[in-house]
N, C-alpha and C positions, 0 to 999 in steps of 0.2 A: 505493500500502500504505498505508494505517494503524496505526503504532507505539500498543501501549494500554497499555502494560509492559514492563518485562523485572526479571529477577531474575539479580542478582550474585553468584557462587560466589564467595567468596574464599577460598581454600584448600580443608583439608580438611571444612570442616561449618560455616561462616558464610554464610548466603544470607541477603540484602536484597532485598528488594522495593519496585517502586517503580513505582509505579501513576496519582500524580498529574500532569499536568502543569504545564509552568514558563504562567508566565502570560503570559512572551516567548519565542516561536516564531521556528524559523529561519525566515528567508525562502522561499519556492518555488524549486524549484530541481530539474535533472536528478536528483538523491539523493534520495530520500525522508529529513527529518531529522525527531526528533521531541526536546524539550527538556524534562529531568524537573528540576525545584529537588533538588537534593541537597547535604549539610555537603562544604566541602574537603576536610575529613579522612577521607572517607569516597572522594572521589573519589584520593585522595594512597594511601589502603591499595590502592585498585584498580590503580593505576600499578605501585607498586612493590612488592604481597606477589605472591609465584613462586604458578603454579599457581592462576589465575584464569579464570575462564573468565561469558561472557554467557547469557542463553535470552529472546530478546527477542521477544515476542508482537506479531500483529498483528490486524487487525479481521474477520478471516477466521477464528478460532480456529485460526492456525498459529503454531508460531514456528519459531526461527533461533537456531542456538545458532555462538559465533563466540568462538576461545580470545581471553586477553587478554594473558594472561603465563603461558606452561607453565614456566618458569623456566630454559629454554634459550632459546626466540625469543619477541620482546614483540611484538603487534599494529602495525602503523606508526597508526592513531587513537593509541593510547596512547604513542607514541615523539614523536608532533607535540604531545601535551598536555606532556610533560617540559617540551620545549622552549619553550612558549608560556609556563608555568606554574610555571617553578623558580624566577626571580625572587620570586612571592610565597610560597611554601612555604620557604622559607630562613630 
């Protein structure tokens, strides 16, 4: 499955569309992964902002929705990002 872009929904009204892939992509593995270049401030806002979710678009003109932070529950990927990047954003 090829990821062609993503829409990050932050809070009730802000949407950030990401379509330009990074020049450095993760190595091929059993789980499909695609890297996009975004400012660190955006990633911080996504990880810590309540009511955030993402719609990931695939090459087959389909999409997958996933909650990032509902205000009550936080996705495991975000929790891992918080642990690995915490020294960089403080």
